[in-house]
Structures are given as C-alpha cells and as structure tokens.
All heavy atoms as a GROMACS GRO file, in nm:
protein
  586
    1MET      N    1  -0.432   2.429  -0.540
    1MET     CA    2  -0.310   2.376  -0.602
    1MET      C    3  -0.267   2.462  -0.721
    1MET      O    4  -0.150   2.482  -0.742
    1MET     CB    5  -0.333   2.232  -0.646
    1MET     CG    6  -0.332   2.134  -0.530
    1MET     SD    7  -0.364   1.970  -0.587
    1MET     CE    8  -0.493   1.927  -0.474
    2TYR      N    9  -0.366   2.509  -0.796
    2TYR     CA   10  -0.333   2.595  -0.910
    2TYR      C   11  -0.264   2.722  -0.861
    2TYR      O   12  -0.168   2.768  -0.920
    2TYR     CB   13  -0.460   2.628  -0.988
    2TYR     CG   14  -0.436   2.717  -1.107
    2TYR    CD1   15  -0.378   2.666  -1.222
    2TYR    CD2   16  -0.467   2.852  -1.104
    2TYR    CE1   17  -0.352   2.746  -1.331
    2TYR    CE2   18  -0.443   2.933  -1.212
    2TYR     CZ   19  -0.385   2.880  -1.325
    2TYR     OH   20  -0.360   2.960  -1.433
    3MET      N   21  -0.315   2.776  -0.749
    3MET     CA   22  -0.258   2.897  -0.692
    3MET      C   23  -0.113   2.871  -0.649
    3MET      O   24  -0.026   2.954  -0.672
    3MET     CB   25  -0.342   2.942  -0.572
    3MET     CG   26  -0.310   3.077  -0.526
    3MET     SD   27  -0.416   3.191  -0.614
    3MET     CE   28  -0.418   3.321  -0.498
    4GLU      N   29  -0.090   2.756  -0.586
    4GLU     CA   30   0.046   2.722  -0.542
    4GLU      C   31   0.139   2.714  -0.663
    4GLU      O   32   0.251   2.764  -0.659
    4GLU     CB   33   0.045   2.589  -0.468
    4GLU     CG   34   0.182   2.545  -0.424
    4GLU     CD   35   0.181   2.408  -0.358
    4GLU    OE1   36   0.082   2.374  -0.294
    4GLU    OE2   37   0.282   2.337  -0.375
    5ARG      N   38   0.093   2.652  -0.769
    5ARG     CA   39   0.175   2.638  -0.890
    5ARG      C   40   0.207   2.776  -0.948
    5ARG      O   41   0.320   2.801  -0.990
    5ARG     CB   42   0.101   2.552  -0.992
    5ARG     CG   43   0.184   2.523  -1.115
    5ARG     CD   44   0.115   2.420  -1.205
    5ARG     NE   45   0.199   2.386  -1.316
    5ARG     CZ   46   0.206   2.455  -1.431
    5ARG    NH1   47   0.130   2.561  -1.448
    5ARG    NH2   48   0.286   2.418  -1.528
    6GLU      N   49   0.108   2.865  -0.949
    6GLU     CA   50   0.131   3.000  -0.999
    6GLU      C   51   0.234   3.073  -0.913
    6GLU      O   52   0.318   3.146  -0.966
    6GLU     CB   53  -0.001   3.078  -1.003
    6GLU     CG   54  -0.098   3.027  -1.107
    6GLU     CD   55  -0.040   3.029  -1.248
    6GLU    OE1   56   0.016   3.133  -1.288
    6GLU    OE2   57  -0.050   2.927  -1.317
    7ALA      N   58   0.228   3.055  -0.782
    7ALA     CA   59   0.326   3.118  -0.692
    7ALA      C   60   0.465   3.062  -0.718
    7ALA      O   61   0.564   3.136  -0.717
    7ALA     CB   62   0.286   3.097  -0.547
    8LEU      N   63   0.475   2.932  -0.742
    8LEU     CA   64   0.604   2.870  -0.773
    8LEU      C   65   0.660   2.924  -0.904
    8LEU      O   66   0.780   2.953  -0.914
    8LEU     CB   67   0.589   2.717  -0.781
    8LEU     CG   68   0.560   2.644  -0.652
    8LEU    CD1   69   0.521   2.499  -0.680
    8LEU    CD2   70   0.679   2.649  -0.558
    9ILE      N   71   0.575   2.939  -1.003
    9ILE     CA   72   0.619   2.991  -1.132
    9ILE      C   73   0.666   3.135  -1.118
    9ILE      O   74   0.770   3.174  -1.173
    9ILE     CB   75   0.506   2.979  -1.237
    9ILE    CG1   76   0.483   2.831  -1.272
    9ILE    CG2   77   0.537   3.060  -1.362
    9ILE    CD1   78   0.360   2.804  -1.356
   10ALA      N   79   0.593   3.214  -1.040
   10ALA     CA   80   0.634   3.353  -1.018
   10ALA      C   81   0.769   3.359  -0.949
   10ALA      O   82   0.856   3.441  -0.986
   10ALA     CB   83   0.528   3.426  -0.936
   11ARG      N   84   0.790   3.275  -0.848
   11ARG     CA   85   0.920   3.273  -0.778
   11ARG      C   86   1.031   3.228  -0.873
   11ARG      O   87   1.140   3.283  -0.871
   11ARG     CB   88   0.912   3.183  -0.654
   11ARG     CG   89   1.043   3.168  -0.581
   11ARG     CD   90   1.096   3.300  -0.528
   11ARG     NE   91   1.230   3.283  -0.474
   11ARG     CZ   92   1.317   3.380  -0.458
   11ARG    NH1   93   1.286   3.504  -0.486
   11ARG    NH2   94   1.437   3.355  -0.410
   12LYS      N   95   1.002   3.129  -0.957
   12LYS     CA   96   1.103   3.082  -1.052
   12LYS      C   97   1.143   3.194  -1.148
   12LYS      O   98   1.261   3.211  -1.179
   12LYS     CB   99   1.051   2.962  -1.130
   12LYS     CG  100   1.153   2.905  -1.227
   12LYS     CD  101   1.099   2.786  -1.301
   12LYS     CE  102   1.194   2.747  -1.409
   12LYS     NZ  103   1.149   2.783  -1.544
   13GLN      N  104   1.047   3.273  -1.192
   13GLN     CA  105   1.078   3.385  -1.281
   13GLN      C  106   1.166   3.488  -1.210
   13GLN      O  107   1.260   3.542  -1.270
   13GLN     CB  108   0.949   3.450  -1.331
   13GLN     CG  109   0.874   3.362  -1.428
   13GLN     CD  110   0.736   3.415  -1.462
   13GLN    OE1  111   0.681   3.499  -1.391
   13GLN    NE2  112   0.678   3.365  -1.570
   14GLU      N  113   1.136   3.513  -1.082
   14GLU     CA  114   1.216   3.607  -1.004
   14GLU      C  115   1.359   3.553  -0.986
   14GLU      O  116   1.456   3.627  -1.001
   14GLU     CB  117   1.150   3.632  -0.868
   14GLU     CG  118   1.232   3.717  -0.775
   14GLU     CD  119   1.248   3.861  -0.819
   14GLU    OE1  120   1.179   3.906  -0.912
   14GLU    OE2  121   1.332   3.932  -0.759
   15VAL      N  122   1.370   3.425  -0.955
   15VAL     CA  123   1.502   3.363  -0.939
   15VAL      C  124   1.579   3.369  -1.070
   15VAL      O  125   1.699   3.399  -1.072
   15VAL     CB  126   1.488   3.217  -0.887
   15VAL    CG1  127   1.619   3.141  -0.899
   15VAL    CG2  128   1.437   3.216  -0.744
   16ARG      N  129   1.512   3.344  -1.180
   16ARG     CA  130   1.575   3.350  -1.312
   16ARG      C  131   1.629   3.491  -1.339
   16ARG      O  132   1.739   3.508  -1.390
   16ARG     CB  133   1.471   3.309  -1.417
   16ARG     CG  134   1.524   3.286  -1.552
   16ARG     CD  135   1.601   3.157  -1.561
   16ARG     NE  136   1.713   3.184  -1.648
   16ARG     CZ  137   1.831   3.130  -1.641
   16ARG    NH1  138   1.857   3.039  -1.553
   16ARG    NH2  139   1.927   3.163  -1.723
   17ARG      N  140   1.549   3.593  -1.303
   17ARG     CA  141   1.592   3.732  -1.322
   17ARG      C  142   1.715   3.763  -1.237
   17ARG      O  143   1.812   3.822  -1.285
   17ARG     CB  144   1.477   3.827  -1.285
   17ARG     CG  145   1.506   3.972  -1.316
   17ARG     CD  146   1.397   4.065  -1.265
   17ARG     NE  147   1.388   4.066  -1.119
   17ARG     CZ  148   1.474   4.127  -1.038
   17ARG    NH1  149   1.577   4.192  -1.088
   17ARG    NH2  150   1.458   4.125  -0.908
   18LEU      N  151   1.713   3.719  -1.111
   18LEU     CA  152   1.827   3.741  -1.022
   18LEU      C  153   1.951   3.666  -1.071
   18LEU      O  154   2.063   3.718  -1.063
   18LEU     CB  155   1.792   3.695  -0.879
   18LEU     CG  156   1.686   3.777  -0.807
   18LEU    CD1  157   1.643   3.707  -0.678
   18LEU    CD2  158   1.737   3.917  -0.779
   19LEU      N  159   1.931   3.546  -1.123
   19LEU     CA  160   2.042   3.467  -1.176
   19LEU      C  161   2.106   3.536  -1.296
   19LEU      O  162   2.228   3.548  -1.303
   19LEU     CB  163   1.991   3.327  -1.213
   19LEU     CG  164   2.090   3.229  -1.270
   19LEU    CD1  165   2.206   3.205  -1.174
   19LEU    CD2  166   2.021   3.097  -1.302
   20GLU      N  167   2.024   3.584  -1.387
   20GLU     CA  168   2.078   3.653  -1.504
   20GLU      C  169   2.151   3.780  -1.464
   20GLU      O  170   2.256   3.812  -1.521
   20GLU     CB  171   1.965   3.683  -1.603
   20GLU     CG  172   1.911   3.557  -1.670
   20GLU     CD  173   1.782   3.578  -1.746
   20GLU    OE1  174   1.731   3.693  -1.749
   20GLU    OE2  175   1.732   3.480  -1.803
   21GLN      N  176   2.098   3.851  -1.366
   21GLN     CA  177   2.162   3.973  -1.317
   21GLN      C  178   2.299   3.940  -1.256
   21GLN      O  179   2.398   4.009  -1.283
   21GLN     CB  180   2.072   4.038  -1.212
   21GLN     CG  181   2.126   4.166  -1.154
   21GLN     CD  182   2.031   4.221  -1.046
   21GLN    OE1  183   1.933   4.158  -1.008
   21GLN    NE2  184   2.062   4.339  -0.999
   22ALA      N  185   2.306   3.835  -1.175
   22ALA     CA  186   2.433   3.795  -1.112
   22ALA      C  187   2.533   3.750  -1.218
   22ALA      O  188   2.653   3.779  -1.208
   22ALA     CB  189   2.408   3.685  -1.010
   23GLN      N  190   2.486   3.680  -1.320
   23GLN     CA  191   2.577   3.635  -1.427
   23GLN      C  192   2.631   3.753  -1.506
   23GLN      O  193   2.749   3.754  -1.542
   23GLN     CB  194   2.504   3.537  -1.519
   23GLN     CG  195   2.480   3.403  -1.453
   23GLN     CD  196   2.388   3.312  -1.533
   23GLN    OE1  197   2.301   3.358  -1.607
   23GLN    NE2  198   2.407   3.182  -1.516
   24ARG      N  199   2.548   3.854  -1.530
   24ARG     CA  200   2.597   3.976  -1.599
   24ARG      C  201   2.701   4.048  -1.513
   24ARG      O  202   2.803   4.094  -1.564
   24ARG     CB  203   2.481   4.070  -1.631
   24ARG     CG  204   2.399   4.029  -1.751
   24ARG     CD  205   2.304   4.139  -1.794
   24ARG     NE  206   2.216   4.187  -1.689
   24ARG     CZ  207   2.097   4.134  -1.658
   24ARG    NH1  208   2.051   4.031  -1.726
   24ARG    NH2  209   2.024   4.185  -1.560
   25GLU      N  210   2.674   4.057  -1.384
   25GLU     CA  211   2.768   4.122  -1.292
   25GLU      C  212   2.901   4.047  -1.288
   25GLU      O  213   3.008   4.107  -1.288
   25GLU     CB  214   2.706   4.129  -1.152
   25GLU     CG  215   2.795   4.193  -1.048
   25GLU     CD  216   2.822   4.340  -1.070
   25GLU    OE1  217   2.746   4.406  -1.144
   25GLU    OE2  218   2.921   4.392  -1.014
   26LEU      N  219   2.895   3.914  -1.285
   26LEU     CA  220   3.017   3.833  -1.286
   26LEU      C  221   3.095   3.855  -1.415
   26LEU      O  222   3.218   3.870  -1.412
   26LEU     CB  223   2.983   3.685  -1.266
   26LEU     CG  224   3.101   3.590  -1.260
   26LEU    CD1  225   3.194   3.623  -1.144
   26LEU    CD2  226   3.052   3.446  -1.249
   27ALA      N  227   3.026   3.858  -1.527
   27ALA     CA  228   3.093   3.881  -1.656
   27ALA      C  229   3.161   4.018  -1.657
   27ALA      O  230   3.274   4.032  -1.705
   27ALA     CB  231   2.993   3.870  -1.770
   28ARG      N  232   3.093   4.120  -1.602
   28ARG     CA  233   3.152   4.254  -1.595
   28ARG      C  234   3.275   4.254  -1.505
   28ARG      O  235   3.378   4.313  -1.537
   28ARG     CB  236   3.048   4.352  -1.541
   28ARG     CG  237   3.094   4.496  -1.540
   28ARG     CD  238   3.000   4.588  -1.463
   28ARG     NE  239   2.991   4.555  -1.321
   28ARG     CZ  240   3.085   4.585  -1.229
   28ARG    NH1  241   3.196   4.646  -1.266
   28ARG    NH2  242   3.068   4.554  -1.103
   29LEU      N  243   3.265   4.183  -1.393
   29LEU     CA  244   3.374   4.178  -1.296
   29LEU      C  245   3.497   4.106  -1.354
   29LEU      O  246   3.610   4.145  -1.326
   29LEU     CB  247   3.326   4.104  -1.170
   29LEU     CG  248   3.416   4.109  -1.049
   29LEU    CD1  249   3.427   4.251  -0.997
   29LEU    CD2  250   3.363   4.017  -0.941
   30GLU      N  251   3.475   4.005  -1.436
   30GLU     CA  252   3.586   3.930  -1.495
   30GLU      C  253   3.667   4.015  -1.591
   30GLU      O  254   3.781   3.981  -1.622
   30GLU     CB  255   3.534   3.804  -1.562
   30GLU     CG  256   3.490   3.699  -1.462
   30GLU     CD  257   3.427   3.577  -1.527
   30GLU    OE1  258   3.387   3.585  -1.645
   30GLU    OE2  259   3.417   3.475  -1.457
   31MET      N  260   3.612   4.125  -1.638
   31MET     CA  261   3.685   4.212  -1.730
   31MET      C  262   3.775   4.310  -1.655
   31MET      O  263   3.858   4.376  -1.717
   31MET     CB  264   3.586   4.287  -1.819
   31MET     CG  265   3.503   4.193  -1.906
   31MET     SD  266   3.390   4.278  -2.013
   31MET     CE  267   3.504   4.330  -2.140
   32GLN      N  268   3.759   4.317  -1.524
   32GLN     CA  269   3.841   4.408  -1.444
   32GLN      C  270   3.968   4.338  -1.399
   32GLN      O  271   3.972   4.215  -1.389
   32GLN     CB  272   3.762   4.454  -1.321
   32GLN     CG  273   3.641   4.538  -1.354
   32GLN     CD  274   3.567   4.582  -1.230
   32GLN    OE1  275   3.610   4.556  -1.118
   32GLN    NE2  276   3.455   4.648  -1.250
   33PRO      N  277   4.072   4.414  -1.368
   33PRO     CA  278   4.196   4.354  -1.318
   33PRO      C  279   4.170   4.282  -1.185
   33PRO      O  280   4.094   4.330  -1.101
   33PRO     CB  281   4.290   4.472  -1.297
   33PRO     CG  282   4.223   4.593  -1.353
   33PRO     CD  283   4.081   4.559  -1.380
   34ALA      N  284   4.233   4.168  -1.168
   34ALA     CA  285   4.214   4.088  -1.046
   34ALA      C  286   4.293   4.149  -0.930
   34ALA      O  287   4.410   4.180  -0.944
   34ALA     CB  288   4.258   3.944  -1.070
   35ASN      N  289   4.225   4.168  -0.821
   35ASN     CA  290   4.289   4.205  -0.696
   35ASN      C  291   4.209   4.138  -0.584
   35ASN      O  292   4.114   4.065  -0.610
   35ASN     CB  293   4.297   4.358  -0.678
   35ASN     CG  294   4.162   4.426  -0.680
   35ASN    OD1  295   4.064   4.374  -0.628
   35ASN    ND2  296   4.155   4.543  -0.743
   36TRP      N  297   4.244   4.164  -0.460
   36TRP     CA  298   4.176   4.093  -0.351
   36TRP      C  299   4.027   4.125  -0.347
   36TRP      O  300   3.945   4.038  -0.318
   36TRP     CB  301   4.241   4.124  -0.216
   36TRP     CG  302   4.226   4.267  -0.172
   36TRP    CD1  303   4.310   4.370  -0.200
   36TRP    CD2  304   4.118   4.322  -0.096
   36TRP    NE1  305   4.263   4.487  -0.146
   36TRP    CE2  306   4.145   4.460  -0.080
   36TRP    CE3  307   4.003   4.268  -0.039
   36TRP    CZ2  308   4.059   4.544  -0.010
   36TRP    CZ3  309   3.919   4.353   0.031
   36TRP    CH2  310   3.948   4.488   0.044
   37ARG      N  311   3.992   4.247  -0.380
   37ARG     CA  312   3.850   4.286  -0.375
   37ARG      C  313   3.770   4.220  -0.486
   37ARG      O  314   3.660   4.168  -0.461
   37ARG     CB  315   3.838   4.438  -0.383
   37ARG     CG  316   3.693   4.485  -0.368
   37ARG     CD  317   3.684   4.634  -0.357
   37ARG     NE  318   3.736   4.675  -0.226
   37ARG     CZ  319   3.794   4.791  -0.201
   37ARG    NH1  320   3.810   4.879  -0.297
   37ARG    NH2  321   3.838   4.821  -0.082
   38THR      N  322   3.823   4.220  -0.607
   38THR     CA  323   3.749   4.157  -0.718
   38THR      C  324   3.741   4.006  -0.699
   38THR      O  325   3.640   3.945  -0.731
   38THR     CB  326   3.810   4.190  -0.855
   38THR    OG1  327   3.947   4.149  -0.858
   38THR    CG2  328   3.798   4.338  -0.887
   39ARG      N  329   3.847   3.945  -0.644
   39ARG     CA  330   3.844   3.800  -0.618
   39ARG      C  331   3.738   3.766  -0.513
   39ARG      O  332   3.665   3.669  -0.527
   39ARG     CB  333   3.981   3.749  -0.576
   39ARG     CG  334   4.077   3.733  -0.693
   39ARG     CD  335   4.201   3.655  -0.654
   39ARG     NE  336   4.280   3.723  -0.552
   39ARG     CZ  337   4.376   3.812  -0.575
   39ARG    NH1  338   4.407   3.843  -0.699
   39ARG    NH2  339   4.443   3.867  -0.476
   40ARG      N  340   3.731   3.848  -0.410
   40ARG     CA  341   3.632   3.825  -0.304
   40ARG      C  342   3.490   3.843  -0.359
   40ARG      O  343   3.402   3.760  -0.335
   40ARG     CB  344   3.656   3.920  -0.187
   40ARG     CG  345   3.562   3.893  -0.070
   40ARG     CD  346   3.588   3.986   0.043
   40ARG     NE  347   3.561   4.123  -0.003
   40ARG     CZ  348   3.564   4.229   0.073
   40ARG    NH1  349   3.598   4.219   0.199
   40ARG    NH2  350   3.537   4.348   0.025
   41THR      N  351   3.470   3.949  -0.435
   41THR     CA  352   3.339   3.974  -0.495
   41THR      C  353   3.302   3.864  -0.592
   41THR      O  354   3.187   3.818  -0.597
   41THR     CB  355   3.337   4.111  -0.565
   41THR    OG1  356   3.376   4.211  -0.471
   41THR    CG2  357   3.201   4.143  -0.620
   42ARG      N  358   3.400   3.818  -0.669
   42ARG     CA  359   3.375   3.709  -0.764
   42ARG      C  360   3.332   3.583  -0.690
   42ARG      O  361   3.238   3.515  -0.732
   42ARG     CB  362   3.501   3.683  -0.846
   42ARG     CG  363   3.484   3.574  -0.946
   42ARG     CD  364   3.610   3.548  -1.023
   42ARG     NE  365   3.590   3.431  -1.107
   42ARG     CZ  366   3.662   3.403  -1.212
   42ARG    NH1  367   3.760   3.484  -1.247
   42ARG    NH2  368   3.638   3.296  -1.282
   43GLY      N  369   3.399   3.552  -0.580
   43GLY     CA  370   3.362   3.435  -0.501
   43GLY      C  371   3.220   3.444  -0.448
   43GLY      O  372   3.145   3.346  -0.453
   44LYS      N  373   3.183   3.562  -0.401
   44LYS     CA  374   3.047   3.582  -0.352
   44LYS      C  375   2.944   3.566  -0.464
   44LYS      O  376   2.839   3.504  -0.446
   44LYS     CB  377   3.032   3.721  -0.289
   44LYS     CG  378   3.100   3.735  -0.155
   44LYS     CD  379   3.080   3.875  -0.100
   44LYS     CE  380   3.149   3.893   0.033
   44LYS     NZ  381   3.127   4.028   0.088
   45LEU      N  382   2.976   3.623  -0.581
   45LEU     CA  383   2.884   3.610  -0.695
   45LEU      C  384   2.872   3.465  -0.741
   45LEU      O  385   2.762   3.419  -0.774
   45LEU     CB  386   2.932   3.698  -0.811
   45LEU     CG  387   2.897   3.846  -0.801
   45LEU    CD1  388   2.970   3.925  -0.909
   45LEU    CD2  389   2.747   3.867  -0.812
   46GLU      N  390   2.983   3.394  -0.744
   46GLU     CA  391   2.978   3.253  -0.785
   46GLU      C  392   2.893   3.172  -0.688
   46GLU      O  393   2.816   3.086  -0.730
   46GLU     CB  394   3.119   3.196  -0.796
   46GLU     CG  395   3.194   3.250  -0.916
   46GLU     CD  396   3.342   3.213  -0.918
   46GLU    OE1  397   3.396   3.173  -0.813
   46GLU    OE2  398   3.403   3.228  -1.025
   47ASN      N  399   2.907   3.200  -0.557
   47ASN     CA  400   2.823   3.131  -0.458
   47ASN      C  401   2.676   3.165  -0.476
   47ASN      O  402   2.589   3.078  -0.467
   47ASN     CB  403   2.868   3.166  -0.316
   47ASN     CG  404   2.999   3.102  -0.279
   47ASN    OD1  405   3.039   3.002  -0.335
   47ASN    ND2  406   3.067   3.161  -0.182
   48LYS      N  407   2.648   3.293  -0.502
   48LYS     CA  408   2.510   3.336  -0.523
   48LYS      C  409   2.450   3.268  -0.646
   48LYS      O  410   2.336   3.221  -0.642
   48LYS     CB  411   2.506   3.489  -0.540
   48LYS     CG  412   2.368   3.545  -0.560
   48LYS     CD  413   2.374   3.697  -0.571
   48LYS     CE  414   2.235   3.757  -0.584
   48LYS     NZ  415   2.242   3.904  -0.588
   49ILE      N  416   2.528   3.262  -0.754
   49ILE     CA  417   2.482   3.197  -0.876
   49ILE      C  418   2.453   3.049  -0.850
   49ILE      O  419   2.350   2.996  -0.894
   49ILE     CB  420   2.585   3.216  -0.990
   49ILE    CG1  421   2.583   3.363  -1.035
   49ILE    CG2  422   2.560   3.122  -1.106
   49ILE    CD1  423   2.698   3.403  -1.126
   50GLU      N  424   2.540   2.985  -0.777
   50GLU     CA  425   2.521   2.843  -0.745
   50GLU      C  426   2.392   2.823  -0.664
   50GLU      O  427   2.314   2.731  -0.693
   50GLU     CB  428   2.641   2.793  -0.667
   50GLU     CG  429   2.659   2.644  -0.672
   50GLU     CD  430   2.792   2.601  -0.613
   50GLU    OE1  431   2.897   2.650  -0.659
   50GLU    OE2  432   2.789   2.520  -0.520
   51ARG      N  433   2.369   2.908  -0.564
   51ARG     CA  434   2.247   2.897  -0.482
   51ARG      C  435   2.122   2.921  -0.566
   51ARG      O  436   2.022   2.850  -0.553
   51ARG     CB  437   2.251   2.999  -0.367
   51ARG     CG  438   2.337   2.960  -0.252
   51ARG     CD  439   2.315   3.048  -0.130
   51ARG     NE  440   2.303   3.190  -0.157
   51ARG     CZ  441   2.405   3.276  -0.164
   51ARG    NH1  442   2.528   3.234  -0.143
   51ARG    NH2  443   2.385   3.403  -0.190
   52LEU      N  444   2.128   3.023  -0.653
   52LEU     CA  445   2.013   3.053  -0.737
   52LEU      C  446   1.984   2.940  -0.836
   52LEU      O  447   1.868   2.907  -0.861
   52LEU     CB  448   2.035   3.185  -0.812
   52LEU     CG  449   2.027   3.311  -0.725
   52LEU    CD1  450   2.080   3.432  -0.803
   52LEU    CD2  451   1.885   3.335  -0.676
   53MET      N  452   2.089   2.880  -0.890
   53MET     CA  453   2.070   2.768  -0.982
   53MET      C  454   2.005   2.650  -0.910
   53MET      O  455   1.916   2.584  -0.964
   53MET     CB  456   2.203   2.728  -1.046
   53MET     CG  457   2.253   2.829  -1.146
   53MET     SD  458   2.420   2.792  -1.208
   53MET     CE  459   2.384   2.653  -1.312
   54ALA      N  460   2.048   2.624  -0.787
   54ALA     CA  461   1.990   2.515  -0.709
   54ALA      C  462   1.843   2.545  -0.677
   54ALA      O  463   1.757   2.456  -0.686
   54ALA     CB  464   2.070   2.495  -0.580
   55GLU      N  465   1.814   2.669  -0.642
   55GLU     CA  466   1.674   2.706  -0.612
   55GLU      C  467   1.588   2.695  -0.738
   55GLU      O  468   1.475   2.647  -0.732
   55GLU     CB  469   1.666   2.848  -0.555
   55GLU     CG  470   1.526   2.885  -0.515
   55GLU     CD  471   1.512   3.023  -0.454
   55GLU    OE1  472   1.614   3.090  -0.429
   55GLU    OE2  473   1.396   3.064  -0.431
   56GLU      N  474   1.641   2.739  -0.851
   56GLU     CA  475   1.565   2.729  -0.975
   56GLU      C  476   1.533   2.583  -1.009
   56GLU      O  477   1.421   2.550  -1.048
   56GLU     CB  478   1.642   2.793  -1.091
   56GLU     CG  479   1.564   2.789  -1.221
   56GLU     CD  480   1.644   2.832  -1.342
   56GLU    OE1  481   1.768   2.824  -1.338
   56GLU    OE2  482   1.582   2.872  -1.441
   57TYR      N  483   1.629   2.496  -0.988
   57TYR     CA  484   1.608   2.354  -1.015
   57TYR      C  485   1.501   2.298  -0.922
   57TYR      O  486   1.411   2.226  -0.966
   57TYR     CB  487   1.740   2.277  -0.998
   57TYR     CG  488   1.726   2.129  -1.019
   57TYR    CD1  489   1.710   2.078  -1.147
   57TYR    CD2  490   1.729   2.041  -0.912
   57TYR    CE1  491   1.696   1.942  -1.167
   57TYR    CE2  492   1.714   1.905  -0.931
   57TYR     CZ  493   1.699   1.856  -1.059
   57TYR     OH  494   1.683   1.721  -1.079
   58ALA      N  495   1.509   2.331  -0.793
   58ALA     CA  496   1.410   2.284  -0.696
   58ALA      C  497   1.271   2.337  -0.732
   58ALA      O  498   1.171   2.263  -0.720
   58ALA     CB  499   1.450   2.328  -0.556
   59LEU      N  500   1.264   2.460  -0.775
   59LEU     CA  501   1.135   2.517  -0.816
   59LEU      C  502   1.081   2.446  -0.940
   59LEU      O  503   0.961   2.421  -0.949
   59LEU     CB  504   1.150   2.667  -0.842
   59LEU     CG  505   1.163   2.754  -0.717
   59LEU    CD1  506   1.214   2.893  -0.754
   59LEU    CD2  507   1.031   2.762  -0.643
   60ARG      N  508   1.168   2.415  -1.033
   60ARG     CA  509   1.125   2.343  -1.153
   60ARG      C  510   1.062   2.209  -1.116
   60ARG      O  511   0.956   2.172  -1.167
   60ARG     CB  512   1.245   2.321  -1.246
   60ARG     CG  513   1.211   2.342  -1.390
   60ARG     CD  514   1.327   2.328  -1.484
   60ARG     NE  515   1.445   2.402  -1.440
   60ARG     CZ  516   1.569   2.361  -1.457
   60ARG    NH1  517   1.593   2.247  -1.518
   60ARG    NH2  518   1.669   2.433  -1.418
   61LEU      N  519   1.126   2.138  -1.022
   61LEU     CA  520   1.072   2.011  -0.977
   61LEU      C  521   0.939   2.031  -0.906
   61LEU      O  522   0.844   1.954  -0.926
   61LEU     CB  523   1.172   1.941  -0.884
   61LEU     CG  524   1.303   1.894  -0.948
   61LEU    CD1  525   1.394   1.833  -0.842
   61LEU    CD2  526   1.276   1.796  -1.060
   62ALA      N  527   0.930   2.132  -0.821
   62ALA     CA  528   0.806   2.160  -0.748
   62ALA      C  529   0.694   2.197  -0.843
   62ALA      O  530   0.579   2.155  -0.823
   62ALA     CB  531   0.830   2.270  -0.646
   63ILE      N  532   0.724   2.271  -0.947
   63ILE     CA  533   0.622   2.308  -1.046
   63ILE      C  534   0.573   2.184  -1.120
   63ILE      O  535   0.453   2.165  -1.140
   63ILE     CB  536   0.679   2.413  -1.146
   63ILE    CG1  537   0.700   2.547  -1.076
   63ILE    CG2  538   0.588   2.429  -1.268
   63ILE    CD1  539   0.786   2.646  -1.152
   64ASP      N  540   0.666   2.096  -1.155
   64ASP     CA  541   0.627   1.970  -1.221
   64ASP      C  542   0.537   1.886  -1.130
   64ASP      O  543   0.436   1.832  -1.174
   64ASP     CB  544   0.751   1.889  -1.261
   64ASP     CG  545   0.823   1.950  -1.379
   64ASP    OD1  546   0.767   2.040  -1.446
   64ASP    OD2  547   0.940   1.910  -1.403
   65ARG      N  548   0.574   1.876  -1.002
   65ARG     CA  549   0.492   1.800  -0.907
   65ARG      C  550   0.354   1.863  -0.891
   65ARG      O  551   0.254   1.793  -0.884
   65ARG     CB  552   0.560   1.789  -0.772
   65ARG     CG  553   0.671   1.686  -0.768
   65ARG     CD  554   0.716   1.657  -0.627
   65ARG     NE  555   0.770   1.775  -0.560
   65ARG     CZ  556   0.896   1.814  -0.560
   65ARG    NH1  557   0.986   1.742  -0.623
   65ARG    NH2  558   0.935   1.923  -0.496
   66ALA      N  559   0.349   1.996  -0.886
   66ALA     CA  560   0.221   2.065  -0.868
   66ALA      C  561   0.130   2.047  -0.988
   66ALA      O  562   0.008   2.040  -0.975
   66ALA     CB  563   0.246   2.214  -0.841
   67SER      N  564   0.188   2.035  -1.106
   67SER     CA  565   0.105   2.019  -1.226
   67SER      C  566   0.053   1.877  -1.239
   67SER      O  567  -0.045   1.853  -1.310
   67SER     CB  568   0.183   2.058  -1.352
   67SER     OG  569   0.292   1.972  -1.372
   68MET      N  570   0.114   1.780  -1.170
   68MET     CA  571   0.069   1.641  -1.174
   68MET      C  572  -0.047   1.615  -1.080
   68MET      O  573  -0.113   1.514  -1.090
   68MET     CB  574   0.185   1.548  -1.141
   68MET     CG  575   0.292   1.542  -1.245
   68MET     SD  576   0.420   1.427  -1.194
   68MET     CE  577   0.551   1.475  -1.300
   69GLN      N  578  -0.067   1.706  -0.987
   69GLN     CA  579  -0.174   1.683  -0.887
   69GLN      C  580  -0.309   1.724  -0.938
   69GLN      O  581  -0.332   1.801  -1.019
   69GLN     CB  582  -0.141   1.757  -0.759
   69GLN     CG  583  -0.017   1.703  -0.695
   69GLN     CD  584   0.022   1.785  -0.571
   69GLN    OE1  585  -0.034   1.889  -0.543
   69GLN    NE2  586   0.120   1.735  -0.499
   0.00000   0.00000   0.00000
C-alpha cells in the first residue's frame, strides 16, 4: 500500500508539472493576436487543463484513501 501511495504521489507531481506547463502555454497564447489557429489551440489547451485538473483531483482523493489504509 505504501508503494501504491508513492506511485500516486509521483503521478500527481507529474500531472502538476504538465498542468503548470499547459497554463504557461495558454498564458503565452493569450498574448498573441486571435485567429482561427490560436482559437483552436486555445480550446485544446483549455480542454487539456481541465482534464489534468480532474486527474489531479482524483489522484488527491486516491492518495488520501491510500494513507487511511
């Protein structure tokens, strides 16, 4: 169980890194003039950020459950 918790924590750290990277990319993109390409890329980044946030939350819950066992 300890090993599982450590794996969950490692994945959460990776997700956090990916989330921060996507947020920086989105911030950089928002400074560019809007056109069809930037709007499409922005939509993809927003979806990616949403998925990563959901995964991070699920991992947080899983880590809490693993520490209770």
